[in-house]
All heavy atoms as a GROMACS GRO file, in nm:
protein
  655
    1MET      N    1   5.383  11.614   9.666
    1MET     CA    2   5.506  11.550   9.712
    1MET      C    3   5.621  11.649   9.725
    1MET      O    4   5.725  11.611   9.770
    1MET     CB    5   5.544  11.440   9.612
    1MET     CG    6   5.458  11.320   9.619
    1MET     SD    7   5.545  11.202   9.717
    1MET     CE    8   5.464  11.056   9.676
    2SER      N    9   5.602  11.769   9.683
    2SER     CA   10   5.708  11.867   9.690
    2SER      C   11   5.748  11.893   9.835
    2SER      O   12   5.662  11.910   9.921
    2SER     CB   13   5.662  11.998   9.625
    2SER     OG   14   5.762  12.094   9.636
    3GLY      N   15   5.879  11.894   9.861
    3GLY     CA   16   5.928  11.921   9.994
    3GLY      C   17   5.938  11.800  10.084
    3GLY      O   18   5.982  11.811  10.196
    4GLN      N   19   5.895  11.684  10.037
    4GLN     CA   20   5.904  11.564  10.118
    4GLN      C   21   6.035  11.492  10.093
    4GLN      O   22   6.088  11.495   9.982
    4GLN     CB   23   5.788  11.469  10.088
    4GLN     CG   24   5.655  11.519  10.136
    4GLN     CD   25   5.546  11.416  10.109
    4GLN    OE1   26   5.564  11.322  10.035
    4GLN    NE2   27   5.431  11.437  10.172
    5ILE      N   28   6.085  11.430  10.195
    5ILE     CA   29   6.208  11.351  10.185
    5ILE      C   30   6.169  11.204  10.184
    5ILE      O   31   6.096  11.158  10.273
    5ILE     CB   32   6.304  11.380  10.302
    5ILE    CG1   33   6.345  11.527  10.300
    5ILE    CG2   34   6.425  11.288  10.296
    5ILE    CD1   35   6.428  11.568  10.420
    6SER      N   36   6.213  11.132  10.083
    6SER     CA   37   6.182  10.989  10.081
    6SER      C   38   6.281  10.915  10.170
    6SER      O   39   6.395  10.957  10.188
    6SER     CB   40   6.189  10.935   9.938
    6SER     OG   41   6.320  10.946   9.888
    7THR      N   42   6.235  10.807  10.226
    7THR     CA   43   6.320  10.728  10.314
    7THR      C   44   6.327  10.586  10.262
    7THR      O   45   6.236  10.539  10.194
    7THR     CB   46   6.268  10.727  10.459
    7THR    OG1   47   6.137  10.670  10.460
    7THR    CG2   48   6.266  10.866  10.518
    8ILE      N   49   6.436  10.520  10.294
    8ILE     CA   50   6.450  10.378  10.261
    8ILE      C   51   6.490  10.305  10.389
    8ILE      O   52   6.551  10.364  10.478
    8ILE     CB   53   6.553  10.354  10.149
    8ILE    CG1   54   6.693  10.398  10.191
    8ILE    CG2   55   6.512  10.423  10.021
    8ILE    CD1   56   6.802  10.355  10.094
    9PRO      N   57   6.456  10.179  10.396
    9PRO     CA   58   6.494  10.103  10.516
    9PRO      C   59   6.646  10.099  10.532
    9PRO      O   60   6.722  10.101  10.434
    9PRO     CB   61   6.439   9.963  10.488
    9PRO     CG   62   6.334   9.982  10.384
    9PRO     CD   63   6.377  10.102  10.304
   10VAL      N   64   6.690  10.092  10.656
   10VAL     CA   65   6.833  10.092  10.688
   10VAL      C   66   6.905   9.978  10.618
   10VAL      O   67   7.013   9.996  10.563
   10VAL     CB   68   6.855  10.084  10.841
   10VAL    CG1   69   7.001  10.064  10.875
   10VAL    CG2   70   6.802  10.208  10.908
   11ASN      N   71   6.844   9.858  10.616
   11ASN     CA   72   6.911   9.744  10.552
   11ASN      C   73   6.931   9.767  10.402
   11ASN      O   74   7.030   9.724  10.344
   11ASN     CB   75   6.838   9.613  10.580
   11ASN     CG   76   6.696   9.613  10.528
   11ASN    OD1   77   6.638   9.717  10.501
   11ASN    ND2   78   6.637   9.494  10.518
   12GLU      N   79   6.837   9.837  10.337
   12GLU     CA   80   6.854   9.869  10.195
   12GLU      C   81   6.966   9.971  10.176
   12GLU      O   82   7.042   9.965  10.081
   12GLU     CB   83   6.723   9.923  10.135
   12GLU     CG   84   6.617   9.818  10.117
   12GLU     CD   85   6.657   9.712  10.015
   12GLU    OE1   86   6.715   9.747   9.910
   12GLU    OE2   87   6.633   9.593  10.042
   13TRP      N   88   6.974  10.068  10.268
   13TRP     CA   89   7.079  10.169  10.262
   13TRP      C   90   7.217  10.104  10.276
   13TRP      O   91   7.309  10.133  10.201
   13TRP     CB   92   7.057  10.272  10.373
   13TRP     CG   93   7.166  10.373  10.385
   13TRP    CD1   94   7.260  10.381  10.482
   13TRP    CD2   95   7.193  10.481  10.296
   13TRP    NE1   96   7.346  10.485  10.459
   13TRP    CE2   97   7.306  10.549  10.345
   13TRP    CE3   98   7.134  10.526  10.179
   13TRP    CZ2   99   7.360  10.660  10.281
   13TRP    CZ3  100   7.188  10.638  10.116
   13TRP    CH2  101   7.299  10.702  10.168
   14ILE      N  102   7.229  10.013  10.371
   14ILE     CA  103   7.356   9.943  10.392
   14ILE      C  104   7.392   9.861  10.269
   14ILE      O  105   7.507   9.860  10.225
   14ILE     CB  106   7.348   9.855  10.519
   14ILE    CG1  107   7.340   9.945  10.643
   14ILE    CG2  108   7.468   9.760  10.528
   14ILE    CD1  109   7.309   9.870  10.771
   15LYS      N  110   7.294   9.794  10.211
   15LYS     CA  111   7.316   9.714  10.090
   15LYS      C  112   7.367   9.802   9.976
   15LYS      O  113   7.462   9.766   9.906
   15LYS     CB  114   7.186   9.645  10.051
   15LYS     CG  115   7.196   9.552   9.935
   15LYS     CD  116   7.060   9.487   9.908
   15LYS     CE  117   7.062   9.404   9.782
   15LYS     NZ  118   6.929   9.345   9.754
   16CYS      N  119   7.306   9.918   9.958
   16CYS     CA  120   7.349  10.011   9.853
   16CYS      C  121   7.492  10.061   9.878
   16CYS      O  122   7.572  10.070   9.785
   16CYS     CB  123   7.255  10.131   9.845
   16CYS     SG  124   7.093  10.093   9.776
   17CYS      N  125   7.524  10.091  10.003
   17CYS     CA  126   7.658  10.139  10.038
   17CYS      C  127   7.764  10.032  10.011
   17CYS      O  128   7.871  10.061   9.957
   17CYS     CB  129   7.664  10.183  10.184
   17CYS     SG  130   7.573  10.334  10.216
   18LYS      N  131   7.732   9.909  10.046
   18LYS     CA  132   7.827   9.800  10.022
   18LYS      C  133   7.848   9.778   9.873
   18LYS      O  134   7.960   9.755   9.828
   18LYS     CB  135   7.778   9.671  10.088
   18LYS     CG  136   7.791   9.672  10.238
   18LYS     CD  137   7.741   9.542  10.300
   18LYS     CE  138   7.757   9.544  10.451
   18LYS     NZ  139   7.709   9.419  10.512
   19GLN      N  140   7.740   9.786   9.794
   19GLN     CA  141   7.752   9.769   9.649
   19GLN      C  142   7.836   9.881   9.589
   19GLN      O  143   7.922   9.857   9.505
   19GLN     CB  144   7.612   9.765   9.584
   19GLN     CG  145   7.615   9.745   9.434
   19GLN     CD  146   7.676   9.612   9.392
   19GLN    OE1  147   7.664   9.513   9.462
   19GLN    NE2  148   7.742   9.611   9.279
   20PHE      N  149   7.813  10.003   9.633
   20PHE     CA  150   7.892  10.116   9.583
   20PHE      C  151   8.039  10.097   9.617
   20PHE      O  152   8.126  10.120   9.533
   20PHE     CB  153   7.841  10.248   9.644
   20PHE     CG  154   7.926  10.365   9.606
   20PHE    CD1  155   7.912  10.426   9.482
   20PHE    CD2  156   8.023  10.414   9.693
   20PHE    CE1  157   7.992  10.533   9.447
   20PHE    CE2  158   8.103  10.521   9.659
   20PHE     CZ  159   8.087  10.581   9.535
   21SER      N  160   8.066  10.054   9.739
   21SER     CA  161   8.204  10.032   9.783
   21SER      C  162   8.273   9.927   9.697
   21SER      O  163   8.388   9.944   9.656
   21SER     CB  164   8.205   9.992   9.930
   21SER     OG  165   8.337   9.973   9.974
   22LYS      N  166   8.203   9.818   9.666
   22LYS     CA  167   8.260   9.713   9.581
   22LYS      C  168   8.291   9.767   9.442
   22LYS      O  169   8.397   9.740   9.386
   22LYS     CB  170   8.163   9.595   9.569
   22LYS     CG  171   8.156   9.507   9.690
   22LYS     CD  172   8.057   9.393   9.666
   22LYS     CE  173   8.038   9.308   9.788
   22LYS     NZ  174   7.939   9.200   9.764
   23GLU      N  175   8.196   9.842   9.385
   23GLU     CA  176   8.216   9.897   9.251
   23GLU      C  177   8.331   9.998   9.250
   23GLU      O  178   8.410  10.002   9.157
   23GLU     CB  179   8.087   9.961   9.201
   23GLU     CG  180   7.979   9.860   9.172
   23GLU     CD  181   7.846   9.922   9.136
   23GLU    OE1  182   7.839  10.046   9.120
   23GLU    OE2  183   7.747   9.847   9.124
   24PHE      N  184   8.340  10.079   9.354
   24PHE     CA  185   8.446  10.179   9.364
   24PHE      C  186   8.582  10.110   9.375
   24PHE      O  187   8.677  10.148   9.305
   24PHE     CB  188   8.422  10.271   9.485
   24PHE     CG  189   8.523  10.379   9.498
   24PHE    CD1  190   8.519  10.490   9.414
   24PHE    CD2  191   8.622  10.373   9.594
   24PHE    CE1  192   8.613  10.590   9.425
   24PHE    CE2  193   8.716  10.473   9.606
   24PHE     CZ  194   8.712  10.582   9.522
   25ASP      N  195   8.592  10.010   9.461
   25ASP     CA  196   8.717   9.934   9.476
   25ASP      C  197   8.758   9.869   9.345
   25ASP      O  198   8.875   9.867   9.308
   25ASP     CB  199   8.704   9.829   9.586
   25ASP     CG  200   8.696   9.890   9.725
   25ASP    OD1  201   8.728  10.009   9.740
   25ASP    OD2  202   8.657   9.817   9.818
   26SER      N  203   8.661   9.816   9.273
   26SER     CA  204   8.687   9.753   9.144
   26SER      C  205   8.740   9.856   9.044
   26SER      O  206   8.834   9.828   8.967
   26SER     CB  207   8.559   9.688   9.091
   26SER     OG  208   8.580   9.632   8.965
   27LEU      N  209   8.682   9.974   9.043
   27LEU     CA  210   8.727  10.081   8.954
   27LEU      C  211   8.870  10.123   8.986
   27LEU      O  212   8.953  10.139   8.896
   27LEU     CB  213   8.633  10.201   8.964
   27LEU     CG  214   8.669  10.323   8.882
   27LEU    CD1  215   8.662  10.292   8.733
   27LEU    CD2  216   8.577  10.438   8.915
   28ILE      N  217   8.901  10.138   9.113
   28ILE     CA  218   9.037  10.176   9.154
   28ILE      C  219   9.136  10.068   9.112
   28ILE      O  220   9.243  10.098   9.057
   28ILE     CB  221   9.044  10.199   9.308
   28ILE    CG1  222   8.956  10.316   9.350
   28ILE    CG2  223   9.187  10.216   9.354
   28ILE    CD1  224   9.000  10.450   9.293
   29GLU      N  225   9.104   9.943   9.136
   29GLU     CA  226   9.192   9.832   9.099
   29GLU      C  227   9.217   9.829   8.948
   29GLU      O  228   9.330   9.814   8.903
   29GLU     CB  229   9.134   9.699   9.146
   29GLU     CG  230   9.222   9.580   9.118
   29GLU     CD  231   9.161   9.450   9.165
   29GLU    OE1  232   9.060   9.451   9.238
   29GLU    OE2  233   9.216   9.346   9.127
   30SER      N  234   9.111   9.846   8.873
   30SER     CA  235   9.123   9.847   8.727
   30SER      C  236   9.209   9.963   8.678
   30SER      O  237   9.294   9.947   8.590
   30SER     CB  238   8.984   9.856   8.664
   30SER     OG  239   8.992   9.870   8.526
   31THR      N  240   9.191  10.079   8.738
   31THR     CA  241   9.270  10.197   8.701
   31THR      C  242   9.417  10.176   8.733
   31THR      O  243   9.505  10.209   8.653
   31THR     CB  244   9.217  10.322   8.775
   31THR    OG1  245   9.080  10.340   8.741
   31THR    CG2  246   9.296  10.445   8.737
   32GLU      N  247   9.447  10.119   8.850
   32GLU     CA  248   9.586  10.092   8.887
   32GLU      C  249   9.651   9.993   8.792
   32GLU      O  250   9.766  10.011   8.752
   32GLU     CB  251   9.592  10.038   9.031
   32GLU     CG  252   9.566  10.145   9.135
   32GLU     CD  253   9.564  10.089   9.276
   32GLU    OE1  254   9.556   9.965   9.294
   32GLU    OE2  255   9.572  10.170   9.370
   33LYS      N  256   9.577   9.889   8.753
   33LYS     CA  257   9.632   9.790   8.660
   33LYS      C  258   9.658   9.852   8.523
   33LYS      O  259   9.761   9.827   8.462
   33LYS     CB  260   9.536   9.672   8.645
   33LYS     CG  261   9.535   9.579   8.763
   33LYS     CD  262   9.438   9.464   8.742
   33LYS     CE  263   9.436   9.372   8.863
   33LYS     NZ  264   9.340   9.262   8.845
   34THR      N  265   9.566   9.937   8.477
   34THR     CA  266   9.584  10.003   8.348
   34THR      C  267   9.703  10.096   8.351
   34THR      O  268   9.785  10.097   8.258
   34THR     CB  269   9.456  10.082   8.310
   34THR    OG1  270   9.346   9.991   8.302
   34THR    CG2  271   9.473  10.152   8.176
   35LEU      N  272   9.716  10.174   8.456
   35LEU     CA  273   9.829  10.266   8.468
   35LEU      C  274   9.961  10.189   8.475
   35LEU      O  275  10.059  10.226   8.410
   35LEU     CB  276   9.812  10.354   8.591
   35LEU     CG  277   9.920  10.460   8.615
   35LEU    CD1  278   9.936  10.550   8.493
   35LEU    CD2  279   9.885  10.542   8.738
   36ASP      N  280   9.964  10.082   8.552
   36ASP     CA  281  10.084   9.999   8.562
   36ASP      C  282  10.121   9.943   8.425
   36ASP      O  283  10.238   9.942   8.386
   36ASP     CB  284  10.061   9.886   8.662
   36ASP     CG  285  10.189   9.812   8.696
   36ASP    OD1  286  10.296   9.874   8.699
   36ASP    OD2  287  10.180   9.691   8.721
   37LYS      N  288  10.022   9.899   8.350
   37LYS     CA  289  10.045   9.844   8.215
   37LYS      C  290  10.103   9.952   8.123
   37LYS      O  291  10.197   9.929   8.049
   37LYS     CB  292   9.914   9.789   8.159
   37LYS     CG  293   9.927   9.718   8.028
   37LYS     CD  294   9.793   9.659   7.988
   37LYS     CE  295   9.803   9.584   7.858
   37LYS     NZ  296   9.672   9.528   7.817
   38ILE      N  297  10.046  10.072   8.128
   38ILE     CA  298  10.094  10.183   8.044
   38ILE      C  299  10.238  10.216   8.079
   38ILE      O  300  10.323  10.231   7.991
   38ILE     CB  301  10.004  10.308   8.062
   38ILE    CG1  302   9.867  10.283   8.000
   38ILE    CG2  303  10.070  10.432   8.002
   38ILE    CD1  304   9.764  10.388   8.036
   39LEU      N  305  10.267  10.228   8.209
   39LEU     CA  306  10.402  10.265   8.252
   39LEU      C  307  10.504  10.156   8.218
   39LEU      O  308  10.618  10.187   8.184
   39LEU     CB  309  10.404  10.294   8.401
   39LEU     CG  310  10.328  10.420   8.445
   39LEU    CD1  311  10.329  10.432   8.596
   39LEU    CD2  312  10.383  10.545   8.380
   40SER      N  313  10.465  10.031   8.226
   40SER     CA  314  10.561   9.923   8.199
   40SER      C  315  10.587   9.905   8.050
   40SER      O  316  10.691   9.851   8.012
   40SER     CB  317  10.512   9.792   8.260
   40SER     OG  318  10.394   9.748   8.196
   41CYS      N  319  10.498   9.952   7.965
   41CYS     CA  320  10.514   9.932   7.820
   41CYS      C  321  10.582  10.050   7.751
   41CYS      O  322  10.626  10.036   7.638
   41CYS     CB  323  10.377   9.908   7.755
   41CYS     SG  324  10.302   9.753   7.801
   42ASP      N  325  10.590  10.163   7.814
   42ASP     CA  326  10.648  10.281   7.753
   42ASP      C  327  10.793  10.294   7.796
   42ASP      O  328  10.824  10.297   7.914
   42ASP     CB  329  10.569  10.405   7.796
   42ASP     CG  330  10.610  10.527   7.717
   42ASP    OD1  331  10.727  10.569   7.731
   42ASP    OD2  332  10.527  10.581   7.643
   43GLU      N  333  10.882  10.305   7.698
   43GLU     CA  334  11.026  10.312   7.729
   43GLU      C  335  11.062  10.432   7.816
   43GLU      O  336  11.149  10.423   7.902
   43GLU     CB  337  11.107  10.317   7.600
   43GLU     CG  338  11.113  10.186   7.526
   43GLU     CD  339  11.202  10.192   7.404
   43GLU    OE1  340  11.302  10.266   7.406
   43GLU    OE2  341  11.169  10.123   7.306
   44LEU      N  342  10.996  10.544   7.794
   44LEU     CA  343  11.029  10.664   7.870
   44LEU      C  344  10.968  10.662   8.010
   44LEU      O  345  11.017  10.728   8.101
   44LEU     CB  346  10.980  10.789   7.797
   44LEU     CG  347  11.047  10.819   7.664
   44LEU    CD1  348  10.979  10.938   7.597
   44LEU    CD2  349  11.195  10.846   7.685
   45LEU      N  350  10.862  10.585   8.027
   45LEU     CA  351  10.791  10.589   8.155
   45LEU      C  352  10.809  10.464   8.240
   45LEU      O  353  10.768  10.462   8.355
   45LEU     CB  354  10.641  10.608   8.129
   45LEU     CG  355  10.600  10.735   8.056
   45LEU    CD1  356  10.451  10.734   8.029
   45LEU    CD2  357  10.640  10.858   8.135
   46ASN      N  358  10.871  10.359   8.186
   46ASN     CA  359  10.872  10.232   8.257
   46ASN      C  360  10.952  10.233   8.387
   46ASN      O  361  10.936  10.143   8.468
   46ASN     CB  362  10.916  10.118   8.167
   46ASN     CG  363  11.060  10.130   8.122
   46ASN    OD1  364  11.130  10.222   8.161
   46ASN    ND2  365  11.104  10.038   8.040
   47ASP      N  366  11.036  10.330   8.409
   47ASP     CA  367  11.111  10.333   8.535
   47ASP      C  368  11.049  10.425   8.640
   47ASP      O  369  11.103  10.445   8.747
   47ASP     CB  370  11.257  10.372   8.510
   47ASP     CG  371  11.272  10.512   8.454
   47ASP    OD1  372  11.174  10.565   8.399
   47ASP    OD2  373  11.382  10.567   8.464
   48ILE      N  374  10.931  10.481   8.612
   48ILE     CA  375  10.862  10.567   8.706
   48ILE      C  376  10.758  10.484   8.781
   48ILE      O  377  10.667  10.430   8.719
   48ILE     CB  378  10.792  10.685   8.635
   48ILE    CG1  379  10.894  10.771   8.561
   48ILE    CG2  380  10.713  10.769   8.736
   48ILE    CD1  381  10.832  10.879   8.477
   49PRO      N  382  10.769  10.473   8.911
   49PRO     CA  383  10.668  10.399   8.986
   49PRO      C  384  10.530  10.464   8.968
   49PRO      O  385  10.519  10.586   8.969
   49PRO     CB  386  10.714  10.411   9.131
   49PRO     CG  387  10.859  10.442   9.122
   49PRO     CD  388  10.877  10.522   8.996
   50TYR      N  389  10.428  10.384   8.953
   50TYR     CA  390  10.296  10.438   8.925
   50TYR      C  391  10.234  10.511   9.044
   50TYR      O  392  10.139  10.586   9.028
   50TYR     CB  393  10.200  10.328   8.878
   50TYR     CG  394  10.163  10.227   8.984
   50TYR    CD1  395  10.050  10.245   9.061
   50TYR    CD2  396  10.240  10.114   9.006
   50TYR    CE1  397  10.015  10.154   9.158
   50TYR    CE2  398  10.205  10.023   9.104
   50TYR     CZ  399  10.093  10.043   9.179
   50TYR     OH  400  10.058   9.953   9.275
   51ASP      N  401  10.290  10.494   9.163
   51ASP     CA  402  10.230  10.559   9.279
   51ASP      C  403  10.302  10.688   9.320
   51ASP      O  404  10.274  10.743   9.425
   51ASP     CB  405  10.222  10.462   9.396
   51ASP     CG  406  10.358  10.408   9.438
   51ASP    OD1  407  10.456  10.424   9.362
   51ASP    OD2  408  10.366  10.346   9.545
   52TYR      N  409  10.394  10.737   9.237
   52TYR     CA  410  10.460  10.865   9.266
   52TYR      C  411  10.360  10.979   9.250
   52TYR      O  412  10.276  10.979   9.162
   52TYR     CB  413  10.576  10.889   9.169
   52TYR     CG  414  10.710  10.841   9.217
   52TYR    CD1  415  10.724  10.741   9.310
   52TYR    CD2  416  10.826  10.896   9.165
   52TYR    CE1  417  10.848  10.696   9.351
   52TYR    CE2  418  10.951  10.852   9.206
   52TYR     CZ  419  10.961  10.753   9.298
   52TYR     OH  420  11.083  10.709   9.339
   53THR      N  421  10.373  11.079   9.336
   53THR     CA  422  10.292  11.200   9.320
   53THR      C  423  10.360  11.290   9.217
   53THR      O  424  10.478  11.272   9.183
   53THR     CB  425  10.280  11.277   9.452
   53THR    OG1  426  10.411  11.324   9.490
   53THR    CG2  427  10.222  11.191   9.562
   54GLN      N  428  10.288  11.389   9.170
   54GLN     CA  429  10.344  11.483   9.074
   54GLN      C  430  10.466  11.553   9.134
   54GLN      O  431  10.568  11.571   9.067
   54GLN     CB  432  10.240  11.587   9.034
   54GLN     CG  433  10.295  11.690   8.936
   54GLN     CD  434  10.193  11.797   8.901
   54GLN    OE1  435  10.082  11.798   8.951
   54GLN    NE2  436  10.231  11.887   8.814
   55GLU      N  437  10.458  11.588   9.260
   55GLU     CA  438  10.568  11.656   9.328
   55GLU      C  439  10.693  11.567   9.332
   55GLU      O  440  10.805  11.612   9.308
   55GLU     CB  441  10.525  11.695   9.468
   55GLU     CG  442  10.621  11.789   9.538
   55GLU     CD  443  10.562  11.840   9.667
   55GLU    OE1  444  10.488  11.939   9.664
   55GLU    OE2  445  10.592  11.779   9.771
   56GLU      N  446  10.675  11.438   9.360
   56GLU     CA  447  10.788  11.345   9.364
   56GLU      C  448  10.852  11.329   9.226
   56GLU      O  449  10.974  11.327   9.214
   56GLU     CB  450  10.743  11.208   9.416
   56GLU     CG  451  10.707  11.208   9.563
   56GLU     CD  452  10.642  11.079   9.607
   56GLU    OE1  453  10.555  11.026   9.535
   56GLU    OE2  454  10.678  11.031   9.717
   57ILE      N  455  10.769  11.320   9.124
   57ILE     CA  456  10.823  11.306   8.987
   57ILE      C  457  10.901  11.432   8.948
   57ILE      O  458  11.012  11.423   8.895
   57ILE     CB  459  10.710  11.279   8.886
   57ILE    CG1  460  10.652  11.139   8.910
   57ILE    CG2  461  10.760  11.291   8.742
   57ILE    CD1  462  10.528  11.108   8.829
   58LEU      N  463  10.844  11.550   8.976
   58LEU     CA  464  10.914  11.674   8.941
   58LEU      C  465  11.044  11.688   9.018
   58LEU      O  466  11.144  11.737   8.964
   58LEU     CB  467  10.823  11.794   8.968
   58LEU     CG  468  10.702  11.808   8.876
   58LEU    CD1  469  10.613  11.922   8.920
   58LEU    CD2  470  10.744  11.825   8.731
   59SER      N  471  11.046  11.642   9.143
   59SER     CA  472  11.170  11.646   9.222
   59SER      C  473  11.276  11.555   9.161
   59SER      O  474  11.393  11.592   9.152
   59SER     CB  475  11.143  11.605   9.366
   59SER     OG  476  11.063  11.700   9.430
   60LYS      N  477  11.235  11.435   9.119
   60LYS     CA  478  11.330  11.340   9.057
   60LYS      C  479  11.385  11.398   8.926
   60LYS      O  480  11.504  11.386   8.898
   60LYS     CB  481  11.262  11.206   9.028
   60LYS     CG  482  11.215  11.132   9.150
   60LYS     CD  483  11.330  11.065   9.218
   60LYS     CE  484  11.280  10.982   9.335
   60LYS     NZ  485  11.386  10.928   9.414
   61ILE      N  486  11.299  11.462   8.849
   61ILE     CA  487  11.344  11.524   8.724
   61ILE      C  488  11.444  11.636   8.753
   61ILE      O  489  11.547  11.647   8.686
   61ILE     CB  490  11.223  11.579   8.643
   61ILE    CG1  491  11.138  11.462   8.591
   61ILE    CG2  492  11.270  11.668   8.527
   61ILE    CD1  493  11.005  11.503   8.531
   62ALA      N  494  11.414  11.717   8.853
   62ALA     CA  495  11.504  11.827   8.889
   62ALA      C  496  11.639  11.774   8.934
   62ALA      O  497  11.743  11.827   8.894
   62ALA     CB  498  11.440  11.911   9.000
   63VAL      N  499  11.639  11.667   9.013
   63VAL     CA  500  11.766  11.608   9.058
   63VAL      C  501  11.844  11.556   8.939
   63VAL      O  502  11.965  11.577   8.927
   63VAL     CB  503  11.740  11.495   9.161
   63VAL    CG1  504  11.866  11.415   9.186
   63VAL    CG2  505  11.686  11.554   9.291
   64ALA      N  506  11.775  11.490   8.846
   64ALA     CA  507  11.841  11.437   8.727
   64ALA      C  508  11.900  11.548   8.641
   64ALA      O  509  12.006  11.532   8.580
   64ALA     CB  510  11.743  11.354   8.644
   65LYS      N  511  11.834  11.663   8.638
   65LYS     CA  512  11.883  11.776   8.559
   65LYS      C  513  11.985  11.858   8.637
   65LYS      O  514  12.048  11.948   8.582
   65LYS     CB  515  11.766  11.868   8.520
   65LYS     CG  516  11.676  11.810   8.414
   65LYS     CD  517  11.569  11.912   8.380
   65LYS     CE  518  11.483  11.865   8.265
   65LYS     NZ  519  11.380  11.965   8.232
   66GLY      N  520  11.999  11.831   8.766
   66GLY     CA  521  12.092  11.907   8.848
   66GLY      C  522  12.040  12.044   8.885
   66GLY      O  523  12.117  12.136   8.908
   67THR      N  524  11.910  12.059   8.889
   67THR     CA  525  11.849  12.188   8.923
   67THR      C  526  11.761  12.171   9.046
   67THR      O  527  11.734  12.061   9.090
   67THR     CB  528  11.763  12.241   8.808
   67THR    OG1  529  11.659  12.147   8.781
   67THR    CG2  530  11.845  12.262   8.683
   68ARG      N  531  11.716  12.283   9.097
   68ARG     CA  532  11.621  12.281   9.208
   68ARG      C  533  11.484  12.317   9.154
   68ARG      O  534  11.473  12.393   9.059
   68ARG     CB  535  11.663  12.382   9.314
   68ARG     CG  536  11.794  12.345   9.380
   68ARG     CD  537  11.831  12.441   9.488
   68ARG     NE  538  11.723  12.442   9.588
   68ARG     CZ  539  11.714  12.533   9.684
   68ARG    NH1  540  11.803  12.626   9.695
   68ARG    NH2  541  11.615  12.530   9.770
   69ILE      N  542  11.382  12.268   9.216
   69ILE     CA  543  11.249  12.302   9.170
   69ILE      C  544  11.177  12.379   9.280
   69ILE      O  545  11.198  12.356   9.398
   69ILE     CB  546  11.167  12.180   9.126
   69ILE    CG1  547  11.068  12.132   9.229
   69ILE    CG2  548  11.249  12.065   9.093
   69ILE    CD1  549  10.973  12.031   9.172
   70GLN      N  550  11.096  12.474   9.236
   70GLN     CA  551  11.016  12.551   9.329
   70GLN      C  552  10.877  12.489   9.331
   70GLN      O  553  10.817  12.468   9.227
   70GLN     CB  554  11.006  12.697   9.284
   70GLN     CG  555  10.922  12.782   9.374
   70GLN     CD  556  10.914  12.924   9.325
   70GLN    OE1  557  10.960  12.956   9.217
   70GLN    NE2  558  10.853  13.009   9.403
   71HIS      N  559  10.829  12.457   9.448
   71HIS     CA  560  10.698  12.394   9.459
   71HIS      C  561  10.591  12.501   9.457
   71HIS      O  562  10.589  12.590   9.540
   71HIS     CB  563  10.689  12.313   9.589
   71HIS     CG  564  10.789  12.202   9.595
   71HIS    ND1  565  10.779  12.091   9.517
   71HIS    CD2  566  10.901  12.187   9.667
   71HIS    CE1  567  10.880  12.011   9.542
   71HIS    NE2  568  10.957  12.068   9.632
   72ASN      N  569  10.504  12.494   9.358
   72ASN     CA  570  10.391  12.585   9.349
   72ASN      C  571  10.268  12.514   9.401
   72ASN      O  572  10.214  12.427   9.335
   72ASN     CB  573  10.369  12.630   9.204
   72ASN     CG  574  10.483  12.711   9.152
   72ASN    OD1  575  10.537  12.793   9.224
   72ASN    ND2  576  10.521  12.689   9.028
   73ARG      N  577  10.228  12.550   9.519
   73ARG     CA  578  10.112  12.485   9.578
   73ARG      C  579   9.986  12.563   9.536
   73ARG      O  580   9.984  12.685   9.540
   73ARG     CB  581  10.124  12.480   9.728
   73ARG     CG  582  10.246  12.401   9.772
   73ARG     CD  583  10.235  12.361   9.917
   73ARG     NE  584  10.355  12.298   9.963
   73ARG     CZ  585  10.385  12.170   9.945
   73ARG    NH1  586  10.301  12.092   9.882
   73ARG    NH2  587  10.497  12.119   9.990
   74ILE      N  588   9.885  12.489   9.498
   74ILE     CA  589   9.760  12.548   9.454
   74ILE      C  590   9.653  12.519   9.559
   74ILE      O  591   9.636  12.407   9.603
   74ILE     CB  592   9.716  12.489   9.318
   74ILE    CG1  593   9.825  12.504   9.213
   74ILE    CG2  594   9.585  12.551   9.273
   74ILE    CD1  595   9.855  12.647   9.175
   75ASN      N  596   9.582  12.624   9.596
   75ASN     CA  597   9.469  12.607   9.688
   75ASN      C  598   9.355  12.543   9.610
   75ASN      O  599   9.307  12.597   9.512
   75ASN     CB  600   9.427  12.744   9.743
   75ASN     CG  601   9.315  12.734   9.844
   75ASN    OD1  602   9.217  12.665   9.822
   75ASN    ND2  603   9.331  12.805   9.954
   76ILE      N  604   9.312  12.425   9.653
   76ILE     CA  605   9.209  12.350   9.580
   76ILE      C  606   9.077  12.427   9.573
   76ILE      O  607   9.010  12.427   9.471
   76ILE     CB  608   9.188  12.212   9.645
   76ILE    CG1  609   9.313  12.128   9.629
   76ILE    CG2  610   9.067  12.141   9.587
   76ILE    CD1  611   9.311  11.998   9.704
   77LYS      N  612   9.042  12.496   9.681
   77LYS     CA  613   8.914  12.564   9.683
   77LYS      C  614   8.911  12.687   9.591
   77LYS      O  615   8.813  12.712   9.523
   77LYS     CB  616   8.878  12.607   9.825
   77LYS     CG  617   8.845  12.490   9.915
   77LYS     CD  618   8.807  12.538  10.052
   77LYS     CE  619   8.778  12.418  10.142
   77LYS     NZ  620   8.748  12.460  10.279
   78THR      N  621   9.021  12.764   9.589
   78THR     CA  622   9.020  12.888   9.512
   78THR      C  623   9.089  12.876   9.376
   78THR      O  624   9.064  12.953   9.286
   78THR     CB  625   9.092  13.001   9.589
   78THR    OG1  626   9.229  12.968   9.604
   78THR    CG2  627   9.027  13.024   9.724
   79GLY      N  628   9.179  12.777   9.363
   79GLY     CA  629   9.253  12.763   9.238
   79GLY      C  630   9.373  12.855   9.229
   79GLY      O  631   9.442  12.859   9.129
   80HIS      N  632   9.400  12.933   9.335
   80HIS     CA  633   9.513  13.027   9.334
   80HIS      C  634   9.636  12.965   9.402
   80HIS      O  635   9.622  12.879   9.486
   80HIS     CB  636   9.474  13.156   9.407
   80HIS     CG  637   9.364  13.230   9.340
   80HIS    ND1  638   9.237  13.233   9.393
   80HIS    CD2  639   9.360  13.301   9.224
   80HIS    CE1  640   9.160  13.305   9.313
   80HIS    NE2  641   9.230  13.347   9.210
   81GLN      N  642   9.751  13.016   9.364
   81GLN     CA  643   9.873  12.969   9.428
   81GLN      C  644   9.874  13.011   9.574
   81GLN      O  645   9.834  13.121   9.609
   81GLN     CB  646   9.997  13.024   9.358
   81GLN     CG  647  10.028  12.956   9.227
   81GLN     CD  648  10.159  13.002   9.171
   81GLN    OE1  649  10.203  13.111   9.196
   81GLN    NE2  650  10.219  12.916   9.091
   82ALA      N  651   9.920  12.919   9.658
   82ALA     CA  652   9.924  12.950   9.802
   82ALA      C  653  10.054  13.016   9.836
   82ALA      O  654  10.150  13.007   9.770
   82ALA     CB  655   9.908  12.820   9.881
   0.00000   0.00000   0.00000
């Protein structure tokens, strides 16, 4: 059997993809609810919208401190600063 590729019927493949999509969507929804709960219960974090990016949060902090922030972009593939 070495070197052979197994195949499954198209309808089974579609069924598996739909099941994965449902589970993935459920995981995302659960994560968003948990994060929202954490942010709403913490005094220091309750005014930060849960959908802010790290860059947006750092910008808001810099504005609050009256400073400017330098954006350090990291190349995802290499891990080095761009």
